[in-house]
C-alpha positions as CSV (number, residue, x, y, z in Angstrom):
1,M,-36.6,16.8,-23.7
2,L,-39.5,14.9,-22.3
3,V,-41.4,14.9,-19.0
4,R,-43.8,12.0,-18.4
5,G,-46.2,14.1,-16.3
6,R,-48.9,16.6,-16.3
7,D,-47.6,19.0,-18.9
8,Q,-45.3,18.2,-21.8
9,G,-43.7,21.4,-23.2
10,S,-42.7,21.7,-26.8
11,G,-39.1,21.3,-27.6
12,S,-39.1,23.8,-30.5
13,R,-36.7,26.7,-30.7
14,L,-37.8,30.3,-30.2
15,G,-36.5,33.4,-31.8
16,P,-33.9,35.6,-30.1
17,I,-34.7,36.9,-26.7
18,V,-36.2,40.4,-26.4
19,R,-33.8,43.2,-25.6
20,R,-33.8,45.1,-22.4
21,W,-36.0,48.1,-22.1
22,A,-35.6,51.6,-20.7
23,P,-39.0,53.3,-20.5
24,R,-39.5,56.8,-19.2
25,P,-40.1,56.9,-15.5
26,S,-43.9,57.4,-15.7
27,P,-46.8,55.2,-14.6
28,L,-48.6,52.5,-16.5
29,Q,-48.7,54.4,-19.8
30,S,-44.9,54.3,-20.2
31,L,-45.1,50.6,-19.5
32,A,-47.7,50.2,-22.2
33,A,-45.6,52.1,-24.7
34,S,-42.6,49.9,-24.0
35,L,-44.6,46.8,-24.5
36,D,-45.8,48.0,-27.9
37,A,-42.2,48.4,-29.2
38,E,-40.7,45.7,-31.4
39,P,-38.2,43.3,-29.7
40,S,-34.7,43.2,-30.9
41,S,-33.9,40.4,-33.4
42,A,-30.2,40.3,-32.6
43,A,-28.9,37.6,-30.3
44,V,-26.7,38.7,-27.4
45,P,-23.7,36.4,-27.4
46,D,-21.5,37.7,-24.6
47,G,-23.7,38.5,-21.7
48,F,-26.3,40.9,-20.4
49,P,-26.1,44.3,-18.7
50,A,-27.0,44.2,-15.0
51,G,-28.7,47.6,-15.1
52,P,-28.2,50.5,-12.6
53,T,-26.3,49.8,-9.5
54,V,-28.5,49.7,-6.4
55,S,-27.6,52.4,-3.9
56,P,-26.9,50.9,-0.4
57,R,-28.5,53.9,1.1
58,R,-31.8,53.0,-0.5
59,L,-31.5,49.5,1.0
60,A,-31.0,50.7,4.6
61,R,-33.1,49.1,7.2
62,P,-36.8,50.0,6.4
63,P,-39.4,50.8,9.0
64,G,-41.6,47.9,10.0
65,L,-38.9,45.3,9.3
66,E,-39.4,43.4,12.6
67,E,-43.2,43.2,12.0
68,A,-42.6,41.9,8.4
69,L,-40.3,39.2,9.8
70,S,-43.0,38.2,12.3
71,A,-45.5,38.0,9.5
72,L,-43.2,35.5,7.8
73,G,-43.0,33.4,10.9
74,L,-39.6,34.6,12.0
75,Q,-40.6,36.1,15.4
76,G,-37.5,34.7,17.0
77,E,-35.2,36.5,14.6
78,R,-36.4,40.1,15.3
79,E,-33.1,40.9,17.1
80,Y,-31.2,40.2,13.8
81,A,-33.7,41.9,11.5
82,G,-31.2,44.3,10.0
83,D,-28.6,41.6,9.3
84,I,-31.2,39.3,7.7
85,F,-32.4,42.2,5.5
86,A,-28.9,43.0,4.4
87,E,-28.1,39.3,3.6
88,V,-31.3,38.8,1.7
89,M,-31.7,42.0,-0.2
90,V,-28.1,43.0,-0.9
91,C,-26.9,39.9,-2.7
92,R,-24.2,39.7,-5.4
93,V,-25.2,38.8,-8.9
94,L,-23.5,36.7,-11.5
95,P,-20.9,38.2,-13.7
96,L,-22.1,40.1,-16.8
97,R,-21.1,37.2,-19.1
98,A,-23.9,34.9,-17.9
99,L,-23.8,32.4,-20.8
100,P,-21.0,30.7,-22.7
101,R,-20.9,31.6,-26.4
102,A,-22.2,28.2,-27.5
103,V,-25.3,28.4,-25.3
104,T,-28.0,30.7,-26.6
105,P,-30.8,32.3,-24.5
106,E,-33.3,30.0,-26.3
107,M,-31.3,26.9,-25.3
108,R,-31.2,28.0,-21.7
109,A,-35.0,28.8,-21.8
110,L,-35.8,25.3,-23.0
111,V,-33.9,23.7,-20.1
112,V,-35.5,26.0,-17.5
113,D,-39.0,25.5,-19.0
114,W,-38.4,21.7,-18.7
115,L,-37.2,22.1,-15.1
116,V,-40.4,24.0,-14.2
117,Q,-42.4,21.0,-15.4
118,V,-40.3,18.5,-13.4
119,H,-40.4,20.8,-10.4
120,E,-44.2,21.0,-10.5
121,Y,-44.6,17.3,-11.2
122,L,-42.5,16.4,-8.2
123,G,-44.3,18.9,-5.9
124,L,-41.1,20.5,-4.8
125,A,-40.7,23.7,-2.8
126,G,-40.6,27.0,-4.6
127,D,-37.2,27.9,-3.4
128,T,-35.8,24.7,-4.9
129,L,-36.7,25.9,-8.4
130,Y,-35.0,29.3,-8.0
131,L,-31.9,27.7,-6.5
132,A,-31.7,25.2,-9.3
133,V,-31.8,27.9,-11.9
134,H,-29.2,29.9,-10.0
135,L,-26.9,26.9,-9.9
136,L,-27.5,26.4,-13.6
137,D,-26.6,30.0,-14.4
138,S,-23.6,29.9,-12.0
139,Y,-22.2,26.8,-13.7
140,L,-22.7,28.2,-17.2
141,S,-21.0,31.4,-16.2
142,A,-18.0,29.6,-14.9
143,G,-17.0,27.9,-18.1
144,R,-18.0,25.8,-21.2
145,V,-20.6,23.1,-21.3
146,R,-21.4,20.5,-24.0
147,L,-24.7,21.3,-25.6
148,H,-25.9,17.7,-25.6
149,R,-25.4,17.7,-21.8
150,L,-27.6,20.8,-21.0
151,Q,-30.5,18.7,-19.9
152,L,-28.2,16.5,-17.7
153,L,-26.8,19.7,-16.2
154,G,-30.3,21.1,-15.5
155,V,-31.4,17.9,-13.7
156,A,-28.1,17.7,-11.7
157,C,-28.7,21.3,-10.6
158,L,-32.2,20.5,-9.5
159,F,-30.9,17.4,-7.6
160,V,-28.4,19.6,-5.8
161,A,-31.0,22.2,-5.0
162,C,-33.3,19.4,-3.6
163,K,-30.5,18.5,-1.2
164,M,-30.3,22.1,0.0
165,E,-34.1,22.8,0.3
166,E,-36.1,19.6,0.5
167,C,-36.7,17.1,3.3
168,V,-37.3,14.2,1.0
169,L,-35.1,13.8,-2.1
170,P,-36.2,12.4,-5.4
171,E,-34.4,9.2,-6.4
172,P,-31.7,9.8,-9.0
173,A,-33.1,6.8,-11.0
174,F,-36.5,8.5,-11.1
175,L,-35.0,11.7,-12.3
176,C,-33.3,9.7,-15.1
177,L,-36.7,8.2,-15.9
178,L,-38.3,11.6,-16.2
179,S,-35.6,12.5,-18.6
180,A,-36.6,9.6,-20.9
181,D,-33.4,7.8,-19.8
182,S,-31.3,10.2,-21.9
183,F,-28.6,9.7,-19.3
184,S,-27.8,7.1,-16.5
185,R,-27.8,7.4,-12.8
186,A,-24.0,7.2,-12.8
187,E,-23.8,10.1,-15.2
188,L,-26.2,12.2,-13.1
189,L,-24.0,11.6,-10.0
190,R,-20.9,12.5,-11.9
191,A,-22.6,15.7,-13.1
192,E,-23.4,16.5,-9.5
193,R,-19.8,16.2,-8.5
194,R,-18.7,18.5,-11.4
195,I,-21.2,21.1,-10.2
196,L,-19.9,21.0,-6.7
197,S,-16.3,21.2,-7.8
198,R,-16.8,24.0,-10.3
199,L,-18.9,26.1,-7.8
200,D,-16.5,25.3,-5.0
201,F,-19.5,24.1,-2.9
202,R,-20.8,27.7,-2.8
203,L,-24.5,26.7,-3.0
204,H,-26.2,29.2,-0.6
205,H,-28.2,31.9,-2.4
206,P,-31.0,34.0,-0.9
207,G,-33.3,33.7,-3.9
208,P,-35.8,36.3,-5.2
209,L,-38.8,34.3,-3.8
210,L,-37.6,35.0,-0.3
211,C,-37.1,38.6,-1.2
212,L,-40.6,38.8,-2.6
213,G,-42.1,37.4,0.6
214,L,-40.2,40.0,2.7
215,L,-41.1,42.9,0.4
216,A,-44.8,41.9,0.3
217,A,-44.9,41.7,4.1
218,L,-43.3,45.2,4.3
219,A,-45.8,46.6,1.8
220,G,-48.8,44.7,3.3
221,S,-49.6,43.3,-0.1
222,S,-52.9,41.3,-0.6
223,P,-52.8,37.6,-1.5
224,Q,-54.0,38.5,-5.0
225,V,-51.1,40.9,-5.5
226,M,-48.7,38.3,-4.1
227,L,-49.9,35.6,-6.5
228,L,-49.6,37.8,-9.5
229,A,-46.1,39.0,-8.4
230,T,-45.1,35.4,-7.9
231,Y,-46.2,34.6,-11.5
232,F,-44.1,37.5,-12.9
233,L,-41.1,36.5,-10.8
234,E,-41.3,32.9,-12.0
235,L,-41.6,34.1,-15.6
236,S,-38.3,35.9,-15.2
237,L,-36.6,32.6,-14.7
238,L,-36.9,32.0,-18.4
239,E,-35.1,35.2,-19.3
240,A,-31.4,34.8,-19.6
241,E,-30.7,38.5,-18.7
242,A,-32.4,37.9,-15.3
243,A,-29.2,36.2,-14.1
244,G,-27.7,39.7,-14.0
245,W,-30.5,41.1,-11.8
246,E,-30.2,41.3,-8.0
247,P,-32.7,39.0,-6.3
248,G,-34.2,41.9,-4.3
249,R,-34.5,44.1,-7.3
250,R,-36.1,41.4,-9.4
251,A,-38.6,40.7,-6.6
252,A,-39.4,44.4,-6.2
253,A,-40.0,44.7,-9.9
254,A,-42.5,41.8,-9.9
255,L,-44.3,43.2,-6.8
256,S,-44.4,46.7,-8.2
257,L,-45.8,45.6,-11.5
258,A,-48.5,43.5,-9.8
259,H,-49.5,46.4,-7.6
260,R,-49.8,48.7,-10.5
261,L,-51.9,46.3,-12.5
262,L,-54.3,45.5,-9.7
263,D,-54.3,48.8,-7.7
264,G,-54.0,51.3,-10.5
265,A,-51.4,53.6,-12.0
266,G,-51.0,55.8,-9.0
267,S,-50.1,53.0,-6.6
268,R,-46.4,52.8,-5.5
269,L,-44.7,50.3,-3.2
270,Q,-44.1,51.5,0.3
271,P,-41.4,51.7,1.5
272,E,-39.7,52.6,-1.8
273,L,-36.5,50.7,-1.7
274,Y,-35.7,51.1,-5.4
275,S,-36.1,54.1,-7.7
276,P,-38.2,53.9,-10.9
277,E,-35.0,53.9,-12.9
278,E,-33.7,50.8,-11.1
279,L,-36.9,48.9,-11.9
280,G,-37.5,50.4,-15.3
281,T,-35.6,47.8,-17.2
282,L,-37.1,44.8,-15.4
283,E,-40.9,45.4,-15.4
284,P,-41.4,45.6,-19.2
285,C,-39.4,42.4,-19.6
286,M,-41.7,40.6,-17.2
287,A,-44.8,42.1,-18.8
288,R,-43.7,41.1,-22.2
289,A,-43.1,37.5,-21.0
290,A,-46.6,37.5,-19.6
291,L,-48.0,38.7,-22.9
292,R,-46.1,36.1,-24.9
293,G,-48.4,33.4,-23.5
294,P,-47.8,29.6,-24.0
295,A,-45.1,30.0,-26.6
296,P,-43.3,26.8,-27.8
297,G,-40.5,26.0,-25.4
298,R,-41.6,28.6,-22.8
299,A,-45.1,27.4,-22.0
300,A,-44.7,25.7,-18.6
301,V,-45.0,28.7,-16.3
302,F,-48.0,30.1,-18.2
303,L,-49.8,26.8,-18.1
304,K,-48.9,26.3,-14.5
305,Y,-50.5,29.6,-13.4
306,A,-53.5,29.1,-15.8
307,R,-54.9,26.3,-13.6
308,P,-57.8,26.9,-11.3
309,Q,-55.6,26.1,-8.3
310,R,-53.7,29.4,-9.1
311,Q,-56.9,31.3,-10.0
312,G,-56.0,31.5,-13.7
313,T,-53.4,34.1,-12.9
314,S,-51.6,33.9,-16.2
315,L,-54.8,34.5,-18.1
316,A,-55.8,37.4,-15.9
317,A,-52.3,39.0,-16.2
318,A,-52.5,38.8,-20.0
319,C,-55.9,40.4,-20.0
320,L,-54.8,43.2,-17.7
321,L,-51.7,43.9,-19.8
322,R,-53.7,43.9,-23.1
323,R,-56.2,46.3,-21.6
324,L,-53.3,48.5,-20.6
325,Q,-52.0,48.5,-24.2
326,S,-55.4,49.5,-25.6
327,E,-55.8,52.5,-23.3
328,P,-55.1,55.9,-25.0
329,P,-51.9,57.6,-23.8
């Protein structure tokens, strides 16, 4: 896979994806202990557990919701604040079997890593990337796919996501050019039709980026915390198991981890919409992805957030996590 742009990720294959974690519900020391453990070397062929079911009681309308919507520029929607919160935060996830047997987590990560590069090169909106990855996972969970067509499928998902989120669309011919002409414009449009048919035109999805903005407004998070949480959230796109995480829970884990690293072990998100057990399997996965650095085939997000425009967030996150590992228990 090739992108003629700013960053060209390596196409090499990685080892099997790390297994899920279940640290004890304690502050930063338990997170450090879980990061020190060895990842599993066994591939997961059938799917990924979705973790504890989120209690609807915990996701009842939190205090300050109207003010949070106003902070996001939705002053006119205050009357529907409860409905908006329920629609955004209580969202169904994909079935447990998130990948066909022929598609490994490493293959999926290569496609997503390349989509991150194309997304940044084209200057697309953040929601476009999350929707494209969701469409990719939805298509993969719905049936088989030919391995040599994975890149075509990824580009077609990005093209459909652009039609949902962007005001100006990239030309199909230009997307083919970015793919080193590995497929034609006609093939791209046929792939788009197959996606729409297989997904039955069900393209709407309140992504985790929207959930992150809402949770950060509720918690009054600083811009530095928000930037670090956005980095953790984007890193989770590369993890195949993340397809089984609810968008709200994934956003809460990223924001909670960012607060704990920047504000200290005693800091907790307020309001507490999720229990520590509900976030305990997600935060170590994000932290380990941050510690992995620019690994072959998974370097795009790290390099993207290492730039001065994003304040070297990926480098700072790795330093904070390594310092956490070195602290005595």
